[in-house]
C-alpha positions as CSV (number, residue, x, y, z in Angstrom):
1,M,199.7,217.8,85.0
2,S,201.3,217.0,81.7
3,E,204.5,218.7,80.7
4,H,203.3,219.2,77.2
5,T,200.3,219.3,74.9
6,F,200.5,217.8,71.5
7,Y,197.9,217.5,68.6
8,P,199.1,215.8,65.4
9,D,196.5,217.7,63.3
10,L,194.5,220.7,64.7
11,L,192.2,220.7,61.7
12,Q,191.0,217.2,62.6
13,L,189.8,218.6,66.0
14,V,187.1,220.6,64.2
15,G,185.5,218.0,61.9
16,D,182.6,219.3,59.8
17,I,181.7,223.0,60.3
18,T,178.0,223.2,60.7
19,P,176.3,226.0,58.7
20,D,175.5,229.3,60.7
21,T,177.8,228.4,63.6
22,I,181.0,229.4,65.3
23,L,182.8,226.7,67.3
24,S,185.4,227.5,70.0
25,R,187.4,224.9,71.8
26,T,190.1,225.5,74.4
27,I,192.9,223.2,73.5
28,Q,195.5,224.4,76.0
29,E,195.6,226.6,79.1
30,N,198.2,227.4,81.8
31,A,199.3,230.4,83.9
32,G,201.1,231.9,80.8
33,C,198.7,231.4,78.0
34,K,195.3,230.1,76.7
35,T,195.0,228.7,73.2
36,V,191.5,228.4,71.6
37,L,190.7,226.8,68.3
38,F,187.9,228.5,66.4
39,A,185.9,227.3,63.4
40,F,183.6,229.7,61.6
41,A,181.0,228.7,59.0
42,P,181.0,230.9,55.9
43,G,179.4,234.3,56.7
44,Q,179.9,234.1,60.5
45,A,181.7,236.8,62.4
46,L,183.1,237.9,65.7
47,S,182.0,241.5,66.0
48,E,184.5,244.1,67.1
49,H,185.7,243.6,70.7
50,I,188.8,244.1,72.8
51,A,190.9,241.7,74.9
52,T,192.4,242.5,78.2
53,M,195.7,240.7,77.3
54,P,197.9,240.5,74.2
55,A,196.9,237.8,71.7
56,I,198.0,236.1,68.5
57,I,195.7,235.1,65.7
58,H,196.8,232.4,63.2
59,I,194.5,231.6,60.3
60,L,194.8,227.8,59.6
61,Q,192.2,227.5,56.8
62,G,189.8,229.6,54.8
63,E,189.5,233.3,53.9
64,A,188.3,236.1,56.1
65,T,188.4,239.8,56.7
66,L,190.5,240.6,59.8
67,T,190.2,244.1,61.3
68,L,192.9,245.2,63.7
69,G,192.3,248.6,65.0
70,D,191.7,250.8,62.0
71,Q,193.5,248.4,59.6
72,V,191.4,245.9,57.5
73,Q,193.2,242.9,56.0
74,E,191.9,240.2,53.7
75,V,193.5,237.1,55.1
76,S,193.8,233.4,54.2
77,A,195.6,230.2,55.5
78,G,199.0,231.1,56.9
79,A,198.1,234.7,58.0
80,W,199.4,235.6,61.5
81,A,198.8,238.6,63.7
82,Y,200.0,239.8,67.1
83,M,197.7,242.2,69.0
84,N,198.5,244.3,72.0
85,A,195.9,244.3,74.8
86,R,192.9,246.5,74.3
87,L,193.2,246.6,70.5
88,P,189.7,246.6,68.9
89,H,189.5,243.7,66.5
90,S,187.0,241.6,64.5
91,V,186.9,238.6,62.2
92,Q,184.4,238.0,59.3
93,A,184.6,234.6,57.6
94,H,184.1,234.5,53.8
95,S,184.5,230.7,53.6
96,A,184.8,228.0,56.3
97,V,187.6,229.4,58.5
98,I,189.7,227.7,61.2
99,M,191.6,230.0,63.4
100,L,194.0,229.6,66.3
101,L,193.9,232.3,69.0
102,T,196.6,232.4,71.7
103,M,196.0,234.8,74.6
104,L,199.2,235.7,76.5
105,K,198.3,236.0,80.1
106,G,200.2,238.5,82.3
107,L,202.1,240.3,79.5
108,K,202.1,244.1,79.7
109,E,202.6,244.6,75.9
């Protein structure tokens, strides 16, 4: 097992975003966390759901509506959010969006 994971450019892992699709690719996973790179075509969404562990969302590219509990945020590249476990959340892409999701395994909030 490698002692580290390194990607010189996460955006290059996505390539072209196919219309009407959502791509998800696990780029790192260990006992402490799992990191997933998402790419949303314009108009695509993850409907409201909850996670069983705390998580961090980092928008790397594009514009979207991010709903965290009862708060709705219009977000773009550079936006970052921490979510406690069981917080209802959703993402609606307005343009091509690339998002990094890090799930923090074993944390109790």
